[in-house]
Chimera marker file (.cmm) of the C-alpha trace (Angstrom):
<marker_set name="trace">
<marker id="1" x="-30.548" y="170.273" z="48.648" r="1" g="1" b="0" radius="0.5"/>
<marker id="2" x="-29.147" y="168.667" z="51.731" r="1" g="1" b="0" radius="0.5"/>
<marker id="3" x="-25.813" y="169.953" z="53.024" r="1" g="1" b="0" radius="0.5"/>
<marker id="4" x="-25.708" y="172.988" z="50.777" r="1" g="1" b="0" radius="0.5"/>
<marker id="5" x="-25.484" y="176.721" z="51.335" r="1" g="1" b="0" radius="0.5"/>
<marker id="6" x="-26.999" y="179.618" z="49.444" r="1" g="1" b="0" radius="0.5"/>
<marker id="7" x="-24.411" y="182.222" z="48.550" r="1" g="1" b="0" radius="0.5"/>
<marker id="8" x="-23.707" y="185.185" z="46.314" r="1" g="1" b="0" radius="0.5"/>
<marker id="9" x="-20.366" y="185.285" z="44.537" r="1" g="1" b="0" radius="0.5"/>
<marker id="10" x="-19.454" y="188.841" z="43.543" r="1" g="1" b="0" radius="0.5"/>
<marker id="11" x="-16.848" y="189.110" z="40.795" r="1" g="1" b="0" radius="0.5"/>
<marker id="12" x="-15.087" y="192.158" z="39.329" r="1" g="1" b="0" radius="0.5"/>
<marker id="13" x="-13.158" y="191.545" z="36.107" r="1" g="1" b="0" radius="0.5"/>
<marker id="14" x="-10.541" y="194.152" z="35.202" r="1" g="1" b="0" radius="0.5"/>
<marker id="15" x="-8.566" y="192.005" z="32.744" r="1" g="1" b="0" radius="0.5"/>
<marker id="16" x="-10.475" y="191.064" z="29.563" r="1" g="1" b="0" radius="0.5"/>
<marker id="17" x="-8.058" y="188.164" z="28.970" r="1" g="1" b="0" radius="0.5"/>
<marker id="18" x="-9.468" y="186.468" z="32.095" r="1" g="1" b="0" radius="0.5"/>
<marker id="19" x="-13.051" y="186.316" z="30.788" r="1" g="1" b="0" radius="0.5"/>
<marker id="20" x="-12.635" y="183.032" z="28.905" r="1" g="1" b="0" radius="0.5"/>
<marker id="21" x="-10.951" y="181.158" z="31.807" r="1" g="1" b="0" radius="0.5"/>
<marker id="22" x="-13.611" y="182.588" z="34.138" r="1" g="1" b="0" radius="0.5"/>
<marker id="23" x="-16.411" y="181.291" z="31.932" r="1" g="1" b="0" radius="0.5"/>
<marker id="24" x="-14.774" y="177.840" z="31.833" r="1" g="1" b="0" radius="0.5"/>
<marker id="25" x="-14.642" y="177.771" z="35.645" r="1" g="1" b="0" radius="0.5"/>
<marker id="26" x="-18.269" y="178.811" z="35.945" r="1" g="1" b="0" radius="0.5"/>
<marker id="27" x="-19.309" y="176.220" z="33.368" r="1" g="1" b="0" radius="0.5"/>
<marker id="28" x="-17.681" y="173.489" z="35.480" r="1" g="1" b="0" radius="0.5"/>
<marker id="29" x="-19.907" y="174.551" z="38.392" r="1" g="1" b="0" radius="0.5"/>
<marker id="30" x="-23.084" y="175.054" z="36.356" r="1" g="1" b="0" radius="0.5"/>
<marker id="31" x="-25.112" y="172.609" z="38.459" r="1" g="1" b="0" radius="0.5"/>
<marker id="32" x="-24.583" y="174.789" z="41.541" r="1" g="1" b="0" radius="0.5"/>
<marker id="33" x="-25.459" y="178.083" z="39.822" r="1" g="1" b="0" radius="0.5"/>
<marker id="34" x="-29.017" y="179.323" z="40.358" r="1" g="1" b="0" radius="0.5"/>
<marker id="35" x="-28.559" y="182.561" z="38.420" r="1" g="1" b="0" radius="0.5"/>
<marker id="36" x="-26.007" y="184.913" z="36.935" r="1" g="1" b="0" radius="0.5"/>
<marker id="37" x="-26.041" y="188.607" z="36.074" r="1" g="1" b="0" radius="0.5"/>
<marker id="38" x="-23.215" y="190.459" z="34.365" r="1" g="1" b="0" radius="0.5"/>
<marker id="39" x="-22.901" y="194.195" z="33.934" r="1" g="1" b="0" radius="0.5"/>
<marker id="40" x="-20.261" y="195.802" z="31.744" r="1" g="1" b="0" radius="0.5"/>
<marker id="41" x="-19.192" y="199.107" z="33.298" r="1" g="1" b="0" radius="0.5"/>
<marker id="42" x="-17.607" y="200.619" z="30.195" r="1" g="1" b="0" radius="0.5"/>
<marker id="43" x="-16.726" y="203.970" z="31.758" r="1" g="1" b="0" radius="0.5"/>
<marker id="44" x="-14.406" y="202.155" z="34.188" r="1" g="1" b="0" radius="0.5"/>
<marker id="45" x="-13.366" y="199.306" z="31.896" r="1" g="1" b="0" radius="0.5"/>
<marker id="46" x="-14.578" y="196.540" z="34.212" r="1" g="1" b="0" radius="0.5"/>
<marker id="47" x="-17.279" y="193.887" z="34.255" r="1" g="1" b="0" radius="0.5"/>
<marker id="48" x="-19.237" y="193.168" z="37.417" r="1" g="1" b="0" radius="0.5"/>
<marker id="49" x="-20.757" y="189.708" z="37.733" r="1" g="1" b="0" radius="0.5"/>
<marker id="50" x="-23.106" y="188.339" z="40.393" r="1" g="1" b="0" radius="0.5"/>
<marker id="51" x="-23.464" y="184.569" z="40.704" r="1" g="1" b="0" radius="0.5"/>
<marker id="52" x="-26.087" y="183.006" z="43.000" r="1" g="1" b="0" radius="0.5"/>
<marker id="53" x="-25.155" y="179.503" z="44.141" r="1" g="1" b="0" radius="0.5"/>
<marker id="54" x="-26.688" y="176.628" z="46.071" r="1" g="1" b="0" radius="0.5"/>
<marker id="55" x="-23.824" y="174.252" z="46.800" r="1" g="1" b="0" radius="0.5"/>
<marker id="56" x="-21.744" y="172.760" z="49.607" r="1" g="1" b="0" radius="0.5"/>
<marker id="57" x="-19.733" y="175.434" z="51.404" r="1" g="1" b="0" radius="0.5"/>
<marker id="58" x="-16.409" y="173.930" z="50.359" r="1" g="1" b="0" radius="0.5"/>
<marker id="59" x="-17.428" y="174.036" z="46.681" r="1" g="1" b="0" radius="0.5"/>
<marker id="60" x="-18.384" y="177.714" z="46.982" r="1" g="1" b="0" radius="0.5"/>
<marker id="61" x="-15.124" y="178.552" z="48.766" r="1" g="1" b="0" radius="0.5"/>
<marker id="62" x="-13.107" y="176.618" z="46.204" r="1" g="1" b="0" radius="0.5"/>
<marker id="63" x="-14.812" y="178.357" z="43.289" r="1" g="1" b="0" radius="0.5"/>
<marker id="64" x="-14.328" y="181.796" z="44.865" r="1" g="1" b="0" radius="0.5"/>
<marker id="65" x="-10.640" y="181.033" z="45.416" r="1" g="1" b="0" radius="0.5"/>
<marker id="66" x="-10.099" y="179.783" z="41.871" r="1" g="1" b="0" radius="0.5"/>
<marker id="67" x="-11.892" y="182.801" z="40.390" r="1" g="1" b="0" radius="0.5"/>
<marker id="68" x="-9.910" y="185.198" z="42.591" r="1" g="1" b="0" radius="0.5"/>
<marker id="69" x="-6.632" y="183.684" z="41.393" r="1" g="1" b="0" radius="0.5"/>
<marker id="70" x="-7.303" y="184.692" z="37.787" r="1" g="1" b="0" radius="0.5"/>
<marker id="71" x="-5.236" y="187.728" z="36.726" r="1" g="1" b="0" radius="0.5"/>
<marker id="72" x="-7.159" y="190.980" z="37.129" r="1" g="1" b="0" radius="0.5"/>
<marker id="73" x="-10.164" y="189.314" z="38.808" r="1" g="1" b="0" radius="0.5"/>
<marker id="74" x="-11.475" y="189.890" z="42.333" r="1" g="1" b="0" radius="0.5"/>
<marker id="75" x="-14.063" y="187.578" z="43.912" r="1" g="1" b="0" radius="0.5"/>
<marker id="76" x="-15.855" y="187.498" z="47.269" r="1" g="1" b="0" radius="0.5"/>
<marker id="77" x="-18.509" y="185.111" z="48.532" r="1" g="1" b="0" radius="0.5"/>
<marker id="78" x="-21.352" y="186.155" z="50.831" r="1" g="1" b="0" radius="0.5"/>
<marker id="79" x="-23.208" y="183.303" z="52.517" r="1" g="1" b="0" radius="0.5"/>
<marker id="80" x="-26.830" y="183.143" z="53.644" r="1" g="1" b="0" radius="0.5"/>
<marker id="81" x="-27.323" y="182.883" z="57.401" r="1" g="1" b="0" radius="0.5"/>
<marker id="82" x="-29.874" y="180.089" z="57.004" r="1" g="1" b="0" radius="0.5"/>
<marker id="83" x="-28.584" y="176.702" z="58.153" r="1" g="1" b="0" radius="0.5"/>
<marker id="84" x="-27.111" y="174.276" z="55.633" r="1" g="1" b="0" radius="0.5"/>
<marker id="85" x="-29.701" y="172.232" z="53.783" r="1" g="1" b="0" radius="0.5"/>
<marker id="86" x="-32.718" y="174.189" z="55.072" r="1" g="1" b="0" radius="0.5"/>
<marker id="87" x="-35.435" y="175.092" z="52.607" r="1" g="1" b="0" radius="0.5"/>
<link id1="1" id2="2" r="1" g="1" b="0" radius="0.2"/>
<link id1="2" id2="3" r="1" g="1" b="0" radius="0.2"/>
<link id1="3" id2="4" r="1" g="1" b="0" radius="0.2"/>
<link id1="4" id2="5" r="1" g="1" b="0" radius="0.2"/>
<link id1="5" id2="6" r="1" g="1" b="0" radius="0.2"/>
<link id1="6" id2="7" r="1" g="1" b="0" radius="0.2"/>
<link id1="7" id2="8" r="1" g="1" b="0" radius="0.2"/>
<link id1="8" id2="9" r="1" g="1" b="0" radius="0.2"/>
<link id1="9" id2="10" r="1" g="1" b="0" radius="0.2"/>
<link id1="10" id2="11" r="1" g="1" b="0" radius="0.2"/>
<link id1="11" id2="12" r="1" g="1" b="0" radius="0.2"/>
<link id1="12" id2="13" r="1" g="1" b="0" radius="0.2"/>
<link id1="13" id2="14" r="1" g="1" b="0" radius="0.2"/>
<link id1="14" id2="15" r="1" g="1" b="0" radius="0.2"/>
<link id1="15" id2="16" r="1" g="1" b="0" radius="0.2"/>
<link id1="16" id2="17" r="1" g="1" b="0" radius="0.2"/>
<link id1="17" id2="18" r="1" g="1" b="0" radius="0.2"/>
<link id1="18" id2="19" r="1" g="1" b="0" radius="0.2"/>
<link id1="19" id2="20" r="1" g="1" b="0" radius="0.2"/>
<link id1="20" id2="21" r="1" g="1" b="0" radius="0.2"/>
<link id1="21" id2="22" r="1" g="1" b="0" radius="0.2"/>
<link id1="22" id2="23" r="1" g="1" b="0" radius="0.2"/>
<link id1="23" id2="24" r="1" g="1" b="0" radius="0.2"/>
<link id1="24" id2="25" r="1" g="1" b="0" radius="0.2"/>
<link id1="25" id2="26" r="1" g="1" b="0" radius="0.2"/>
<link id1="26" id2="27" r="1" g="1" b="0" radius="0.2"/>
<link id1="27" id2="28" r="1" g="1" b="0" radius="0.2"/>
<link id1="28" id2="29" r="1" g="1" b="0" radius="0.2"/>
<link id1="29" id2="30" r="1" g="1" b="0" radius="0.2"/>
<link id1="30" id2="31" r="1" g="1" b="0" radius="0.2"/>
<link id1="31" id2="32" r="1" g="1" b="0" radius="0.2"/>
<link id1="32" id2="33" r="1" g="1" b="0" radius="0.2"/>
<link id1="33" id2="34" r="1" g="1" b="0" radius="0.2"/>
<link id1="34" id2="35" r="1" g="1" b="0" radius="0.2"/>
<link id1="35" id2="36" r="1" g="1" b="0" radius="0.2"/>
<link id1="36" id2="37" r="1" g="1" b="0" radius="0.2"/>
<link id1="37" id2="38" r="1" g="1" b="0" radius="0.2"/>
<link id1="38" id2="39" r="1" g="1" b="0" radius="0.2"/>
<link id1="39" id2="40" r="1" g="1" b="0" radius="0.2"/>
<link id1="40" id2="41" r="1" g="1" b="0" radius="0.2"/>
<link id1="41" id2="42" r="1" g="1" b="0" radius="0.2"/>
<link id1="42" id2="43" r="1" g="1" b="0" radius="0.2"/>
<link id1="43" id2="44" r="1" g="1" b="0" radius="0.2"/>
<link id1="44" id2="45" r="1" g="1" b="0" radius="0.2"/>
<link id1="45" id2="46" r="1" g="1" b="0" radius="0.2"/>
<link id1="46" id2="47" r="1" g="1" b="0" radius="0.2"/>
<link id1="47" id2="48" r="1" g="1" b="0" radius="0.2"/>
<link id1="48" id2="49" r="1" g="1" b="0" radius="0.2"/>
<link id1="49" id2="50" r="1" g="1" b="0" radius="0.2"/>
<link id1="50" id2="51" r="1" g="1" b="0" radius="0.2"/>
<link id1="51" id2="52" r="1" g="1" b="0" radius="0.2"/>
<link id1="52" id2="53" r="1" g="1" b="0" radius="0.2"/>
<link id1="53" id2="54" r="1" g="1" b="0" radius="0.2"/>
<link id1="54" id2="55" r="1" g="1" b="0" radius="0.2"/>
<link id1="55" id2="56" r="1" g="1" b="0" radius="0.2"/>
<link id1="56" id2="57" r="1" g="1" b="0" radius="0.2"/>
<link id1="57" id2="58" r="1" g="1" b="0" radius="0.2"/>
<link id1="58" id2="59" r="1" g="1" b="0" radius="0.2"/>
<link id1="59" id2="60" r="1" g="1" b="0" radius="0.2"/>
<link id1="60" id2="61" r="1" g="1" b="0" radius="0.2"/>
<link id1="61" id2="62" r="1" g="1" b="0" radius="0.2"/>
<link id1="62" id2="63" r="1" g="1" b="0" radius="0.2"/>
<link id1="63" id2="64" r="1" g="1" b="0" radius="0.2"/>
<link id1="64" id2="65" r="1" g="1" b="0" radius="0.2"/>
<link id1="65" id2="66" r="1" g="1" b="0" radius="0.2"/>
<link id1="66" id2="67" r="1" g="1" b="0" radius="0.2"/>
<link id1="67" id2="68" r="1" g="1" b="0" radius="0.2"/>
<link id1="68" id2="69" r="1" g="1" b="0" radius="0.2"/>
<link id1="69" id2="70" r="1" g="1" b="0" radius="0.2"/>
<link id1="70" id2="71" r="1" g="1" b="0" radius="0.2"/>
<link id1="71" id2="72" r="1" g="1" b="0" radius="0.2"/>
<link id1="72" id2="73" r="1" g="1" b="0" radius="0.2"/>
<link id1="73" id2="74" r="1" g="1" b="0" radius="0.2"/>
<link id1="74" id2="75" r="1" g="1" b="0" radius="0.2"/>
<link id1="75" id2="76" r="1" g="1" b="0" radius="0.2"/>
<link id1="76" id2="77" r="1" g="1" b="0" radius="0.2"/>
<link id1="77" id2="78" r="1" g="1" b="0" radius="0.2"/>
<link id1="78" id2="79" r="1" g="1" b="0" radius="0.2"/>
<link id1="79" id2="80" r="1" g="1" b="0" radius="0.2"/>
<link id1="80" id2="81" r="1" g="1" b="0" radius="0.2"/>
<link id1="81" id2="82" r="1" g="1" b="0" radius="0.2"/>
<link id1="82" id2="83" r="1" g="1" b="0" radius="0.2"/>
<link id1="83" id2="84" r="1" g="1" b="0" radius="0.2"/>
<link id1="84" id2="85" r="1" g="1" b="0" radius="0.2"/>
<link id1="85" id2="86" r="1" g="1" b="0" radius="0.2"/>
<link id1="86" id2="87" r="1" g="1" b="0" radius="0.2"/>
</marker_set>
């Protein structure tokens, strides 16, 4: 994919009411998502989600920002060091 970056979006959900809006956001970006893993951490009452993306950097940043604005949700993106569009 030319002009894209590989990134990991780490998400911690502390507010169960934010799960549905989060899933809607992720669904809108489904073409950029390579894989997703979610782990409920019941002892702490949180869910930890890892999303692997291959998308333009601005799309990844935008998604991370939108996810992080949801109540009780924290999100951080970690980008691959490989150049954009390299395979």
